[in-house]
C-alpha positions in Angstrom: 210.9 57.7 35.6 208.3 59.3 33.1 205.5 56.9 31.9 203.8 58.5 29.2 200.2 57.4 27.5 200.3 59.3 24.5 196.9 58.9 21.9 196.8 56.9 19.0 196.8 60.2 16.6 199.6 61.3 18.1 202.1 58.1 17.1 203.0 59.8 13.5 203.6 63.1 15.4 206.5 64.3 16.8 205.5 64.2 20.2 206.6 60.3 20.7 210.0 61.3 19.2 210.0 64.2 21.7 209.3 61.9 24.7 211.2 59.2 23.6 214.4 60.5 21.9 214.3 64.3 23.4 213.9 63.8 27.3 216.8 62.5 29.3 215.9 59.9 30.9 213.9 59.3 28.1 210.2 58.3 28.5 208.5 54.9 28.3 205.5 55.9 26.2 202.4 53.6 25.5 200.0 54.2 22.8 196.7 54.0 23.3 193.4 54.7 22.1 192.0 57.3 24.3 192.6 60.7 23.0 193.9 62.0 26.2 198.0 62.1 26.8 198.6 61.3 30.4 202.2 62.0 31.7 203.1 60.1 35.2 206.2 60.4 37.3 207.1 56.9 38.7 209.0 57.5 41.8 210.2 55.3 45.2 211.5 56.0 48.2 208.3 58.5 49.1 206.3 57.9 52.7 203.4 56.7 51.3 201.3 58.1 53.9 202.5 61.7 53.2 201.9 61.0 49.5 198.2 60.2 49.9 197.7 63.0 52.5 199.3 65.6 49.8 196.9 64.1 47.2 193.4 64.5 49.3 194.4 67.7 51.2 191.7 68.1 53.6 189.5 65.4 52.2 189.9 63.0 55.3 186.4 60.8 54.1 188.5 60.1 51.4 190.8 57.8 53.6 188.4 55.0 53.9 187.6 55.0 50.2 190.9 54.7 49.3 191.8 51.9 51.5 189.2 50.3 49.5 191.0 50.7 46.3 193.8 47.8 45.5 196.7 47.5 43.0 199.8 45.3 42.9 199.0 42.2 44.7 202.6 41.6 45.4 203.1 44.6 47.8 202.2 44.4 51.3 200.6 47.9 51.8 200.1 49.8 55.0 197.0 51.0 56.3 196.5 54.7 55.4 194.4 54.8 58.5 197.1 56.7 60.3 197.7 59.4 57.7 198.1 63.0 58.7 196.9 66.3 57.5 200.0 67.4 54.7 200.8 70.4 56.7 201.6 68.1 60.1 203.9 66.0 58.0 207.7 66.6 57.5 209.5 65.0 54.6 213.2 65.4 53.4 214.1 63.5 50.4 217.7 63.3 50.1 
């Protein structure tokens, strides 16, 4: 699912129409005062250590920092301490 945070200035432009009516499936659009357009795909069924390893690349020093960040409190998050380098992970989505 595509989530878009669109700048308030674009509310009257064709951007919101494009995101909500022209895409299949349509994007969920939130209007914000920030001037930047942010597009984010929500996914499921991905192995969190694999995704984390792909995001940080060869920056293993970021793992302890990421462990201090929290999001949803209703999810039992697993530790990223055992995450491996992206090239060492085989991930098949199917």
